[in-house]
ROBA-417030 format. One record per residue (C-alpha): z, y, x. Coordinates in steps of 0.5 Angstrom, whole numbers. Last residue first. Layout:
{c3 Z	c2 Y	c1 X} $
...
//
This chain:
{c3 -113	c2 -53	c1 -101} $
{c3 -110	c2 -48	c1 -97} $
{c3 -102	c2 -48	c1 -96} $
{c3 -98	c2 -42	c1 -98} $
{c3 -95	c2 -38	c1 -92} $
{c3 -103	c2 -34	c1 -90} $
{c3 -103	c2 -33	c1 -83} $
{c3 -109	c2 -39	c1 -81} $
{c3 -112	c2 -39	c1 -88} $
{c3 -119	c2 -40	c1 -86} $
{c3 -120	c2 -32	c1 -89} $
{c3 -115	c2 -29	c1 -84} $
{c3 -117	c2 -33	c1 -78} $
{c3 -125	c2 -30	c1 -79} $
{c3 -122	c2 -22	c1 -80} $
{c3 -118	c2 -24	c1 -74} $
{c3 -124	c2 -26	c1 -69} $
{c3 -126	c2 -20	c1 -66} $
{c3 -118	c2 -17	c1 -64} $
{c3 -119	c2 -22	c1 -59} $
{c3 -125	c2 -19	c1 -56} $
{c3 -123	c2 -12	c1 -57} $
{c3 -116	c2 -15	c1 -53} $
{c3 -121	c2 -16	c1 -48} $
{c3 -124	c2 -10	c1 -47} $
{c3 -117	c2 -6	c1 -49} $
{c3 -114	c2 -9	c1 -41} $
{c3 -111	c2 -16	c1 -41} $
{c3 -103	c2 -14	c1 -41} $
{c3 -103	c2 -7	c1 -42} $
{c3 -108	c2 -8	c1 -47} $
{c3 -103	c2 -14	c1 -50} $
{c3 -98	c2 -9	c1 -50} $
{c3 -101	c2 -3	c1 -54} $
{c3 -104	c2 -10	c1 -59} $
{c3 -97	c2 -13	c1 -60} $
{c3 -94	c2 -5	c1 -61} $
{c3 -99	c2 -3	c1 -67} $
{c3 -98	c2 -10	c1 -70} $
{c3 -91	c2 -9	c1 -71} $
{c3 -91	c2 -2	c1 -72} $
{c3 -96	c2 -4	c1 -79} $
{c3 -92	c2 -9	c1 -80} $
{c3 -86	c2 -6	c1 -81} $
{c3 -90	c2 0	c1 -85} $
{c3 -92	c2 -6	c1 -90} $
{c3 -85	c2 -8	c1 -90} $
{c3 -82	c2 -2	c1 -92} $
{c3 -76	c2 0	c1 -88} $
{c3 -68	c2 -1	c1 -91} $
{c3 -64	c2 -4	c1 -87} $
{c3 -66	c2 -10	c1 -89} $
{c3 -73	c2 -10	c1 -87} $
{c3 -70	c2 -8	c1 -81} $
{c3 -67	c2 -14	c1 -80} $
{c3 -72	c2 -19	c1 -83} $
{c3 -77	c2 -16	c1 -79} $
{c3 -72	c2 -17	c1 -72} $
{c3 -70	c2 -24	c1 -74} $
{c3 -78	c2 -25	c1 -75} $
{c3 -81	c2 -22	c1 -69} $
{c3 -75	c2 -26	c1 -65} $
{c3 -77	c2 -33	c1 -69} $
{c3 -85	c2 -32	c1 -66} $
{c3 -83	c2 -30	c1 -59} $
{c3 -79	c2 -37	c1 -59} $
{c3 -85	c2 -40	c1 -62} $
{c3 -90	c2 -37	c1 -57} $
{c3 -85	c2 -40	c1 -51} $
{c3 -85	c2 -47	c1 -55} $
{c3 -92	c2 -46	c1 -54} $
{c3 -93	c2 -44	c1 -48} $
{c3 -88	c2 -49	c1 -44} $
{c3 -81	c2 -47	c1 -44} $
{c3 -76	c2 -46	c1 -37} $
{c3 -77	c2 -39	c1 -37} $
{c3 -75	c2 -38	c1 -43} $
{c3 -69	c2 -41	c1 -41} $
{c3 -66	c2 -47	c1 -42} $
{c3 -59	c2 -51	c1 -40} $
{c3 -56	c2 -46	c1 -45} $
{c3 -58	c2 -46	c1 -51} $
{c3 -62	c2 -41	c1 -54} $
{c3 -59	c2 -38	c1 -59} $
{c3 -64	c2 -34	c1 -64} $
//
């Protein structure tokens, strides 16, 4: 991903920063898969890394609260590539 030199991530609002971060993660994921890393292995490593970073930033209890919402969000299709009808 390339950002215009007129903008830095610090200048982006929170939503734009999340989209930029998602682009970076998506690119890293694609590169790993192209290099032969199994999709499931990379996905699990990405989740573990993300949780570890969240724990550092917010603490275990807050992160536990966040991940408790995941089953409902997954079942609701929030992470699905296909559209629910």
